[in-house]
C-alpha positions in Angstrom: -7.8 -6.9 -7.1 -7.7 -9.2 -10.0 -4.3 -8.3 -11.4 -1.3 -10.4 -10.6 0.9 -8.7 -8.1 4.5 -8.6 -9.4 7.6 -8.4 -7.3 8.3 -4.9 -8.8 4.9 -3.7 -7.6 5.6 -5.0 -4.1 9.0 -3.3 -4.1 7.3 0.0 -5.2 4.7 -0.2 -2.4 7.4 -1.2 0.2 9.5 1.8 -1.0 6.4 4.2 -0.6 5.6 2.7 2.8 9.2 3.5 3.8 8.5 7.2 3.3 5.9 7.2 6.2 7.1 9.1 9.3 8.3 7.0 12.2 5.5 6.0 14.6 2.8 6.6 12.0 0.0 4.0 12.0 -2.4 3.3 9.2 -5.9 2.0 9.8 -7.2 -0.7 7.5 -11.0 -0.7 8.0 -12.0 -3.3 10.6 -8.7 -5.0 10.4 -7.1 -2.5 12.8 -4.1 -0.2 12.9 -0.7 -1.2 11.5 2.8 0.2 11.8 5.0 0.8 8.8 6.9 -2.4 9.6 3.8 -4.5 9.9 2.4 -3.2 6.6 5.7 -4.0 4.9 5.5 -7.5 6.3 1.9 -7.9 5.0 2.9 -6.6 1.5 5.8 -9.0 1.3 3.6 -11.9 2.4 1.0 -11.0 -0.2 -1.8 -11.7 2.3 -5.2 -10.0 2.4 -4.0 -6.9 4.2 -0.9 -6.7 2.0 -3.1 -6.9 -1.2 -5.4 -4.2 0.2 -2.4 -1.8 0.8 -1.1 -2.6 -2.7 -4.5 -1.9 -4.2 -4.8 1.5 -2.4 -1.3 2.5 -3.4 -1.9 1.6 -7.1 -5.2 3.5 -7.1 -3.5 6.6 -5.7 -0.7 6.4 -8.3 -3.3 6.0 -11.1 -5.2 9.0 -9.8 -2.1 11.0 -9.8 -1.2 9.9 -13.3 -4.7 10.9 -14.6 -4.6 14.2 -12.7 -7.8 13.5 -10.9 -6.3 14.5 -7.6 -5.8 18.0 -8.9 -9.3 18.7 -10.1 
């Protein structure tokens, strides 16, 4: 992801992560499984896993905006 990650984008992703059901884990390739709280921590740190989560969330939101999820 070459875009600069703003605090607003981080807040949006953290908010969306907050909607995950309790106990839900997300798998990030070979990096392993992460709880909602762990993902929030990574997003706030802006580390590699956090940037990946942000990238995935932004791709999803762009796809929704373009309507490509409904084709």
